[in-house]
N, C-alpha and C positions, 0 to 999 in steps of 0.2 A: 279385622286386624290383618288377616292373611292377604287381603286385597291391597292394603296399604303397604305391606312389606314387598309384595310383588311390584307395585308401582315404584317404590323406592329403588328396588334392584334394577328395574328397567331404566330409570333415570340415570342411575350410576353407570350402567352399561353404555348408555347413549353418550354420557360425558366422556367415558374412556375412549369411545370411538372418535368423538369429536377432537380429542386431544392429539390424534395422529397415531403413528406407529407405537405400539405398546411393547414394553420389555418385561421379561420375567422379573419376579421379585429379586432373583439372585443375579441380575445383570451386573456386569462390571462397570462401575461408573467412573469415568475419567473426566476431569475438568480441563478446560482450556481458558486461560486468562490472557487477553490480548487487546491492543488498542484498535477497536473497530471504528472509533471516532477520534477526532483530534488530529494533530499535525502528523502523527505517525500511522494514520488510518490505513495507508496502503500496506504497511508491514502486517498489521493485524488481520486485514482482510485476506492476505495471502496465507497467513498462518492458519486461519480458519478453513480456507479452501484445501490446503494440503492435508491437515489432520482429518478433516471431514471425509476426504477421498480415501485416506488410509483406513479409517474406521469402517467406511462402507465396504471396502474390499475385504477386510477381515470378517465382517458380519456375513457377507455373501458367501464366504468360504466356509461358513459354519461356526464362526466365532472362536472362542478360546475354550477348549474342552467342553464344547456344547453351550457355552454361555455367550450371549451377545454383549457387545460393548455399547454403552450409552454415553455419548459425548454431551457434556453440559458446558456451554460457552457463556462467559461473562466478559463484558466490555470494561476495560480499565481506563480507556480514553487517554492512555499515556500520562496519567496523573496519579501521584502517590495517594491522595485522599480517596479518589475513586477506586484505586486498586485495593485499598483496605476494605472498602465495602464489598468489592467483587470477591475478595478472599473469604470474607465472612459468609457470603451467599454460597460459595462453593463448599465451604466447610459444612454448612447446614444442609447441603444437598446430598451429603453422604458419599462424596467422591473418595476414591482410594489414592488418587494422585492428581496433581495439578501441573499442567504443562504451561510454561510461561513465567515471566512475561518478557517483553522487549523494553530495555531501559533499566539501568542498574538501580536508580533511585526508586523507580516504580516497583521493581522486584523487592527491594529492601523494605518497602512499606508493607508488603504482604508476608514477608518471611516468618515473623514471629507468630502471626495469626495462624498460618498454615501449619507451622511446626507444633504449636500448642494444641492444635486439633489432631495431632499425630497423623498427618497426611504427608505423603511424599510430594516434593516440588522439584521439577526439572526446568530451570530457566534456559532460555534460548538465545537471548541477545543481551545478556547482563554480564559484563566482563569485569566489574569492579572487584579488586582483590579481596576486600574485606567480606564479601558475601560468603565465601567458603572458609574464612578464617575464624568464623564464630563458633565452629564446632557443632553445627546443627546436623544431626545424624541422618536426616531424611532429605537434605537439600543437595541437589546435583545441578550441573549445567552442561549443555552440549557445546557451548561456545568456549573459546580460550579465555585466559585472564589478561588483565591490563598489563601486568608486569612482563608477561611474555610478549605482548604486543609492543610494549615500550622498548624492549630489547631489540626486537626486529626493526622497529622504526628507526632507532638510533643507528643501527648497522646500515640500513638502507641510505640514510642521510649521509653518513660518513663515506659510504662506498660511492655515492654520486658526487662527492667532492665539494659539498657545501661547506662554507667557512664561517658564516655568521647566521644563526638561526633565531627566528622569532617564534615563540610558542604562545599560542592563544587557546584558551579553553572557555567553558561556559558555566563553571562552578558546579556542574552536575557530578554525581559520584563517578560516573564513567569517564567523562572528559577530564576532570581534574586528576583522577588517578592515572590516566594515560599520560597526561602532561607531566606529572611528577616523575613517572617511570622513564619517560623519554628524556627529561632533563638530566636524570642520573646517568642514563646511558650515554648521552652526548658529552657529559663531563668526563666520564671514563674514556671516551674516544678522543678527547682533546678538542672538541668542537664547541666554541663559545656560544652561549645563549644570550643574545643581546637585548631581548625583550621577553617578558613573561607577565601575562595579565589575563583577565577574563572579560568577556562580553556578557551582556544580558540577553538570554535567548528570547526568540519570538518578536524582537523589535524589527522595524522596517527600514531603519536607517543606521548603517554602521560606518558612515564616513568619518565620524569623530575618532573611533578606535583605529580605523585604517590610517588616518592622518598621524596618529601617535606611532603606529607601526612603521610608517614610511620614514618618520624622523629618526628611527633607530637604525635605518639603512641595512636591513637584513638581506641576504641573498636567497632566503627561503622563509616562507611562513608555514608553520605546522599548526593547523587548526585541528584540535582534537575532538571537537564537538560533532553534532549531528548534521545530516545532509540539508535540512532547510536553511540553517544559518550558513553553512558552507556555500550553498548556492547564492545566497544574498551577498556574502563577502566577495565571491568571484565576480558577480555582476557589477557591484559597486566599485570594486578595484579596477575593473575594465573602464567604467565610466570616469574614473580619476586618471586614466591613461597611465596607470602604473602596471608594468608588466612583470613584476617580481613573481617567480614560481611559487605555487602553493601546493601543499600536501595535506592529506587527511588520514584518519584512521578508518577502522572498519565501519563506523557509523555513517560514513559517506557513501557506502556501497548501496546506493539506491538510484535508479534511473531518474527519479524525480529531481535529483540534483541538477541535471542538465536542463530540465524544463524551467527550473527556477533561475539558473544562471544565464541560460542562453548558450547555444553551441559555441559561439565565438569566445565568450568569456571562459567557458569550461575547458576549451582546447588546451591540452598540455598539463592540466591538473592531474595529479597522481595520488594514489592512496594505497595503503596496505590493507588486505582483507582476506578472509577465507574466500575461495573461488566462488564466482557467480554460477547460477544454475546451468548455463550453457557450457561452462568450462569443466564441469565434473564429467569424467570420462569412464567411470567404472560401469560395468554392466548393470548393477543395481540402479545407479542414477539414471543412465540412459533409458532403461526400461520404464522407470517411474515417470520421468519427465515426458516421455512419449504419451503415457496415459493421462498425465496432468494436462498436457496441451490439448489432447482430444476432448477432455472434459470442459476446459475453461478457455480454449482458443488463445492461450498465451502461456508464457513461462513466468515463474515467480520473479518479482522485481528485484529481490535481493536474496542473500544467503540466509538471512535470519529466520525467515519463514521455513526454509528447508531444514534448519536446525530444530524447528518445532516438530517436523516430521521425524527426525532422528530420535527426539525425545519419546514420541509415541512408539516408535519401532523398538527401542530398547526395553520399554515396559512390556510390550508384546513378547519380545524374545525371552524375557524372564518368565513370563506366565506359560509360554509354550514349552519351556524347559521343565515344567512341573512345579514351579515355585508357587506357594500359596498366594492367593490374591489379597495380600495385605501389605501395607507399606514397609514394615520392618523386613519381611521376607524378601521382597523385591529389592530393597536397598542393599541387603546383604549379598544377593546374587550379583547385582551390578558391580559392587566393589570387589568381590572375591572371584567370581566365575566368568564374568563377561570379558573376554579378551579378543581384541582386534575384530570386533563385530563389524560386518560389512554394511555400514550405514549409507545413507544417501550422500553424505559428505565425505565418505571415505571410512577407513577402519578407525574404530574408536573403542575406548574402554574408560574406566574411571579409577581414580586413586582414592585413598581413604578419606580425603576431604570432600570428595564428590566432584572434583574437577576432571574435565576431560583430559585424557592422555592422547597425545599426538599433535604434530605441528601442522597447521592449516594455512598459514599466511603466505600470500602471493602479492606481487606488485601489479597494479592496474594503472593505465594512463588513458585519459579521455582523448579520443581522436577528433578530427575535424567534423565528423558526422554525429558527434555526441555519443559514440559507442565506447564501452569500457573494454580496453584491449589488454589482455593478459601479457605481461612482459616476461620474456624467457630469460 
């Protein structure tokens, strides 16, 4: 009997070694939910790289009060159904917080699951207004809301002197919400909206909707959806020899947009967004991006993955301040005590709804080389 017990113990030890780095039973478990596959895979892969690097640095420095952080990653594929399954897996894994995800509809599919498990969630690229209007006490986001973005977008459009605007969205929570807010803002500014409709995302041919748009004779197209469709619209608009200006929201802030559209078609396109990685000039950002580039030989392709880094950093800030490692205590700290925290994307805090406090939006224009140039 003793020999059998010893053999079982030996097998168990070998299995633990085979599983890779081990963590103490009291390790702080944090989940990351992001699109590692699917059309937004570049966003998710950058999210994983940023958070993994930050976790590694905290652990190498001794962890939090002697406890190591264990990062558990689940792929949501940018799909609401997959996100529901990913949220269930993370809840079962015993995480205290979930970082992510990208896409408002995808985040919304996970919200109730994570909330019912009494786990904190900090979304990073989900700007739909209603996400923080539900009153979920453990839900936060490091990105701004669509209503704020809509106000900024309408001000930019009016300031640039456009007189007839076409608004196009993709029926997603994010894009539709931004379209509605922009429409309100333009009405208040006295700028007519001559076209308002939706396209079907992930299609390969948008010439039919572009033909309808052209018939409305706008002097600006504001497409509020994501960069894959924005790139397709730009390319096919160019193929139609239609040179009307086109604008986007912050979901266009991904360098893959130029790859899809082509440099010639993308030239002159402009969008509003929080700054890109190379445009953050705080000491914290410069220092981190230097380490990130040394590790991965590139910079993140968009701001949304950087906001995942900020989500991790505010959790760590709460724990390092002496807050108990439980969701309720960390949530209370973030709402009451975290003020102007020096994050990667600038100073931030949170209001009672869990929304980020602080203005981030800037205007970018694509130059002839396909670069995103910050407009002063």
